[in-house]
C-alpha positions as CSV (number, residue, x, y, z in Angstrom):
1,M,21.9,10.8,26.3
2,P,19.7,9.2,28.9
3,F,16.0,8.7,28.1
4,T,14.0,11.2,30.1
5,A,10.5,11.5,28.9
6,P,8.2,10.0,26.3
7,F,8.0,11.7,23.0
8,T,4.7,12.3,21.2
9,A,5.0,12.7,17.4
10,P,3.1,15.7,15.9
11,A,-0.5,14.9,14.8
12,D,0.3,15.9,11.2
13,L,3.2,13.4,10.9
14,R,3.0,11.3,7.6
15,I,5.0,8.4,6.4
16,G,6.9,9.9,3.5
17,H,8.1,6.9,1.6
18,V,8.9,3.2,1.7
19,H,12.2,1.8,0.2
20,L,12.0,-1.8,-0.9
21,R,14.7,-4.3,-1.8
22,V,13.8,-6.1,-5.0
23,A,15.3,-8.9,-7.1
24,D,14.7,-7.4,-10.5
25,L,14.5,-3.7,-10.9
26,D,12.9,-3.6,-14.3
27,R,10.2,-6.0,-13.1
28,A,9.5,-4.0,-10.0
29,I,9.4,-0.7,-11.9
30,A,6.9,-2.2,-14.4
31,F,4.7,-3.4,-11.5
32,Y,4.7,-0.1,-9.6
33,R,4.3,1.9,-12.8
34,D,1.8,-0.2,-14.8
35,V,-0.3,-1.8,-12.0
36,M,0.0,0.8,-9.2
37,G,0.0,3.8,-11.5
38,L,3.1,5.5,-10.1
39,Q,5.5,7.6,-12.2
40,V,9.3,7.0,-12.4
41,M,10.8,10.2,-10.9
42,Q,14.5,9.1,-11.0
43,R,16.5,6.0,-11.9
44,Y,20.0,5.2,-10.8
45,G,21.1,2.8,-13.6
46,A,20.2,-0.9,-13.0
47,Q,20.4,-0.5,-9.2
48,A,17.6,1.8,-7.9
49,A,14.6,3.8,-8.9
50,F,12.2,6.2,-7.2
51,L,8.5,6.4,-8.1
52,S,5.6,8.6,-7.0
53,A,2.2,10.0,-7.6
54,G,1.5,13.6,-8.2
55,G,5.1,14.7,-8.8
56,Y,6.3,14.0,-5.2
57,H,10.1,13.1,-5.2
58,H,9.2,9.5,-4.2
59,H,6.6,7.4,-2.4
60,I,8.4,4.2,-3.3
61,G,12.1,3.6,-3.6
62,L,13.2,0.3,-5.2
63,N,16.8,-1.1,-5.1
64,T,18.8,-4.2,-5.8
65,W,21.8,-3.3,-3.7
66,D,21.5,-6.3,-1.4
67,S,18.9,-8.3,-3.3
68,L,19.7,-8.7,-7.0
69,G,18.3,-12.0,-8.2
70,A,17.3,-13.1,-4.6
71,P,14.2,-15.1,-3.8
72,P,11.4,-13.4,-1.8
73,A,12.0,-13.1,1.9
74,P,10.5,-15.9,4.0
75,Q,7.0,-15.1,5.3
76,N,7.9,-16.2,8.9
77,R,10.7,-13.6,9.4
78,P,10.6,-10.1,10.8
79,G,10.4,-7.4,8.2
80,L,7.9,-5.4,6.2
81,Y,4.3,-6.8,6.5
82,H,2.9,-4.5,3.9
83,V,3.0,-1.0,2.5
84,A,-0.4,0.7,2.4
85,F,-1.6,3.0,-0.4
86,L,-4.4,5.4,0.9
87,Y,-6.9,6.5,-1.7
88,P,-9.0,9.6,-1.2
89,D,-12.3,7.9,-1.6
90,R,-14.1,4.6,-2.3
91,A,-14.4,5.3,-6.1
92,A,-10.6,5.8,-6.4
93,L,-10.0,2.6,-4.4
94,A,-12.4,0.8,-6.8
95,R,-10.5,2.1,-9.9
96,A,-7.2,1.0,-8.3
97,F,-8.6,-2.4,-7.5
98,A,-9.9,-2.8,-11.0
99,Q,-6.4,-2.1,-12.3
100,V,-4.9,-4.8,-10.0
101,V,-7.5,-7.3,-11.1
102,A,-7.0,-6.4,-14.8
103,A,-3.2,-7.0,-14.3
104,G,-4.0,-10.5,-13.1
105,V,-2.5,-9.9,-9.6
106,A,-3.6,-12.5,-7.1
107,I,-5.7,-11.0,-4.3
108,Q,-4.6,-12.3,-0.9
109,G,-7.4,-10.8,1.2
110,A,-9.9,-8.0,1.7
111,A,-11.6,-6.5,4.7
112,D,-14.0,-3.9,5.9
113,H,-12.3,-2.6,9.0
114,G,-15.1,-0.2,10.0
115,V,-12.6,2.7,9.8
116,S,-11.6,1.7,6.2
117,E,-12.0,-0.8,3.4
118,A,-8.9,-2.6,2.2
119,V,-7.6,-5.1,-0.4
120,Y,-4.4,-7.0,0.1
121,F,-2.0,-8.5,-2.5
122,A,1.8,-8.7,-3.1
123,D,4.2,-7.3,-5.6
124,P,6.4,-9.6,-7.7
125,D,9.0,-9.8,-4.9
126,G,6.5,-10.9,-2.3
127,N,6.3,-7.5,-0.6
128,G,2.8,-7.1,0.9
129,I,0.6,-4.3,-0.5
130,E,-2.6,-2.8,0.9
131,I,-4.8,-0.5,-1.0
132,Y,-7.5,1.2,1.0
133,W,-9.7,4.3,1.7
134,D,-10.6,5.7,5.1
135,R,-14.1,6.6,6.1
136,A,-14.6,10.0,7.7
137,P,-13.4,9.9,11.4
138,Q,-16.9,10.8,12.6
139,D,-18.1,7.5,11.0
140,W,-15.5,5.3,12.7
141,P,-17.0,2.6,15.0
142,R,-16.3,3.3,18.7
143,D,-16.7,1.2,21.8
144,A,-18.5,2.3,25.0
145,H,-15.4,4.2,26.1
146,G,-15.0,6.1,22.8
147,M,-12.0,4.1,21.7
148,I,-11.9,3.1,18.0
149,A,-13.4,-0.4,17.5
150,M,-11.9,-1.7,14.3
151,K,-13.2,-4.9,12.9
152,N,-12.2,-7.4,10.3
153,A,-15.5,-8.0,8.3
154,A,-15.8,-9.3,4.8
155,L,-15.5,-6.8,2.0
156,D,-17.7,-7.3,-1.1
157,L,-15.1,-7.3,-3.8
158,A,-17.6,-7.8,-6.6
159,A,-19.5,-4.7,-5.5
160,L,-16.2,-2.7,-5.3
161,L,-15.2,-3.9,-8.8
162,S,-18.7,-3.0,-10.2
163,E,-18.3,0.5,-8.7
164,A,-15.1,0.9,-10.8
165,Q,-16.9,-0.4,-13.9
166,L,-19.7,2.1,-13.4
167,G,-17.1,4.9,-13.3
168,N,-18.3,6.2,-9.9
């Protein structure tokens, strides 16, 4: 079929799930269950598992089909940069960040993007993870032409962590 016209995805399109290759299924399940707070929805023996929040069939699929015992993928190769977990508000992000810190996960970066605040780290297989919350669209920075003007400013992680400790 020849290409005829550009396609525009519907505005309510959402990314349904991410499926990751992992080296050790039990280790990956423990991370996504105990650190990220997801629930195991289904497991296929020692080869695959599906985890989610809120009873959805799966947000994360994990498998060892082509990766059992393998080292992390090299950073300078094409592939997944990170999977992003969107939290409903800053307080929920703060609680998730506190859990990551309590688990001893190394933080690789953090940023205030103007449209959102984000924290970056990796799972035990080196897959990048972003946890973030979005500001209301009417609060997003815009340039003189009305286009979104994202930034990469420092995010005060101590303040974010203290918000979690206050229970806000």
